[in-house]
N, C-alpha and C positions, 0 to 999 in steps of 0.2 A: 701468705707467700704468693710468689710469682707461679702462673700454672707452668706446667711443664713445657708446654707448646711455645711458651714465653722465654722460658729459658734456653730450650734448644734454639730458638731463632736468634736470641743474643749470641750463643755460642757460634752459629753459622755466620751471622754476620759479622762477628768481630773477626772470624778467621780470617775471612774473603777479605777484609780491610787490611790485615796484616800481608796477607799475600800480594796485595796489590800496592801497597807501601813499600815490599822490597822489589816488587817487578822492575821497575826502572834501570836497576843494575844488569839485568837480561837483556833489556832492550840495548843499552848502553854497548853490551858486547858485540851488537849486531849492526852497529852505527855506520859500520863500512858498505852495509846494503842498502839499496834503495828503499826509501820510507813505503813506497806503495807495493813494492814485492814483499816488503815484510808483512805487511797488511793482509797481502794475497794470501800467502802461506798460513797466516794466521787463521783466515777463516775456513780455507780448504781442510788445513790439518784439524781444525775444530770439528768440522763437519764429519770428516773419516773417523774421529775418534767416537764421536755420538753414534755413526751408524755401527761401530763395532760394538759398541754398550748394548744399543735398543735392538737392532735388527735380530742378534740372536736370542733375544728375548719373545721374538714374535711382535714387538711392540710397532706397529707401523701406523698408528693413530697420528703422530704428527705428520706425517705423510699425507693421510687421507684428510686431514682436517683443512688442508690446503685448497681442496676443492670446494669449500664453503667460503662464499665470497667476502662475508664479513671477518671471518676468523684471519682468511688470508690478507685482506687489507691491513688488519692490525697487525699480523705478525712482519707485513712488509714495512710498515712504518717504523716499527720496532728493529728491524734489521737494518733501514736505513740511518736510524739514530746511532745505534751501536756501531755501525761501521763507520761513520762520522766521527765518533768519539774515539775510537781504535786509531783510527788513521792520524788524527789531528795529535792524540797523544803520542804515539809513536815518533812522530815528527818533532814535536816539542822537545821530547825526552833528548833527541840525537842531537838538536839543534842549540842545545843550552838554555834551554826554558823549563828547567824542573820547578824551579820556585815558582814561577807562574803557573804552572800546573797544579802545584800545591795550592795557590790561592783558588783555582777552579774546583778544587774539592773541596775546599773550606766552604765555598757558595754552595755547592752542590747538596748539602743536607738542609740549606735554607730554602731551596727551590723544593726539595722532598717535602719538608713540612707545610709549606705553602700549598702544594698540591693536595696532601692529605686533607686539610683544611678545606679546599675548594670541592675537590671529587668526592671525598669519603666523609666529611663533617666530623672528621676526627678533634676531640676536643682537648684542648691545653690547660694544665692546672694554672693557677696564679705564677707560682714558682716558674714553671715552664716558660709561661711568657716572658719573665723576667731573663730566664737563660736566653730566649731566643733574641730580646733586645740587646743584650751583650754580645752575641753572636754577629748580630747584624750590625752593630756598631763597630766590632773588630774588622768584619768585612769592609765594610765603608772606609774604615781608615787606612786599610789595605789598599783599596783601589784608590782613593785620593793619594796617598802616599807615593803611589808608583809612577805619579807624573804622566801617564799613558793610558789612553784607554784599553783596558786588559779584555782585549777580544779573545786571546786565547782561552783565558780562565772562565769568561763567560760562556763561550760556545762549550767548553767541557762541562761546565756545570747543568746548563740546559740540555744538552744532549741527553747526559746521563740521567738527569732528573725525571724527564719525560719517559725516558726508556725503564726507570724502575716504575713509573706509572703505569706503563701497558704492561709489565710483568706482574704487578699487582692485580691487574684486570683480566689477565690471560685466566683460562678454567682448564690448564694443562699443567703437566709436571715440568718441573726444570729443567731437566735434559730434553723434554720434549719441544718445549718453547724454543729452547736455545738451537735445537736440530732443525726447527722450522725456520727459525731466523737465517741460521747460516745455509740453509739449504738454497733460500731464497736469493741471499747475496752472494752465493758461488759463483755465478756467470761474471759477475762484476770482479769478483776474487780474481777468476782467471784472467781476464781483461788486464789487471794490474800487472800479473805476473808477466805477460805475455806482450804489453805495450812497446813499440818500438823507441824505447828512451834509454836503452844501455841497461835496464833492470835485468832481462834476461840473460843478456850476454854475460854480464857481471857475474853471475853464478857460476858459470864456468871457471872464473878464477877463485872461488872458494876454497879454504882449505876444508879437511873434512869435519874438524871443529865447529865451525860455522854452519856447514850442512846440518850437523846435529842439531844445533841450537835452532834452526828454522824450522826443523820437522817437530821440534818439541814444541813449537808454537802453539800448537793446539792443546796440548798438557796444561801448559802453563796459564793459559786462556781459559778453558773449561773449569778447571777445579775451582779457580775463586768465583767464578761467575756463576757455577751451579751452587755453589754457598750462599751468594748473594742472593740468588732466585729462591732458595729454601728460605732463607731468613724472612725475604719479602712477604713467603707466605704465611710467617708464623706472627709476625710482629706489624703493629700498625706504622705507617708511614714515618709519622712523627717520632718514633722510638729509632726507626732505621736512620732517621736523618741525623741525629745527635752520635749515634754509634759511629758514623761515617767520617766524625773528625779525625778517628785513627789513622786512616790511610792517608791524608793531607799532612798529618803530623810527621809520619815517618818518612814521607815523599818530600818534606821541606827538610828534614836531618840530611836524607841522602843528595840533595841538591847542595846543601851548604858546606857538609863536613865531607862527603864523598867525591861529590863532582865539583867541587870549591867554587861555586857560583855566589854572587855578589848578594849580601843580605844585609842592609844598613842595620844601625842600631836602632833608629827610630820606629823600626817596626816592630820591634819587641812589644811597644805599647798595644799593637793590635793584636799579637798574638796572645798579650795576656789575656785581654778581654775576652778573647775567644775561649780559652781555658778556664776563665771564671764562668763561661756559660755551659761547659762541659760539667764542673764541679756541680754547678746548680742543677742541672738536669739530671744529674747522678743521685744527686740529694732528693730529688722529686719521686724518683723510683723508689730508693729506699724507703721514702716515708710511706709510699703507695704499698710496699711490701709488708711493713710493721703495721699499717692499719688493717691489711686484710688478714694477717696472723691474728688480730685481736679481735675481729669479728666472728 
């Protein structure tokens, strides 16, 4: 059977993917607010929430660790990656590029798998290699059929893939690493809010409901990211990679069905290949579980 840690990792990772899959509806409700301003509130409110959780417990390790050059550099790189990912994602959703965003998060698991092979020497079984091949073929078809260079998709995939790598290598808890990252990103977040581009001025025109949504940006950000970080600690990157197909599937459904974005019928071929890869990988996990239980 799968170990208890492995099962916990699967639960945390799947839950994070479901939350992220439905999050575009939340950002769409804030489409009247400047995207950089939303990003600024997302970072600052996340930091305040983490402070409210960790400081009362006497946990200040995440602040002290920034005095160490190596860890500070690692946290700064992670902060830069997640800031770019968050900002591009918010802009893409509110600009009508939800389907392109889903392509990015279909590519992201492939990035995670490659990074796992390179940096952690994680091995794939023959069936998992076949699953990887189907997924890569599906993503390639999506890229080719789009007719344009998918820069939004690739930037989202690479930024979050490498962010997952840095979370995997961090030797602090999930909330501690997120606290360090948002603390480092907070000056930039304040700049986003205060930039003289109409963002701050437009806040005075918002009704109470939109203000509540802005202030809750920390909670809707921290909860799934915390679950993802917990999963990253308990699962190999290769396993996380395939589970991450849950998010873009929900995202694609949201873009096509809820936001009414175009989705040509020919793209069904590509998505069918991706779903075959998910089924094959799930079968490989089931086979591994049965083999372990019999030994």
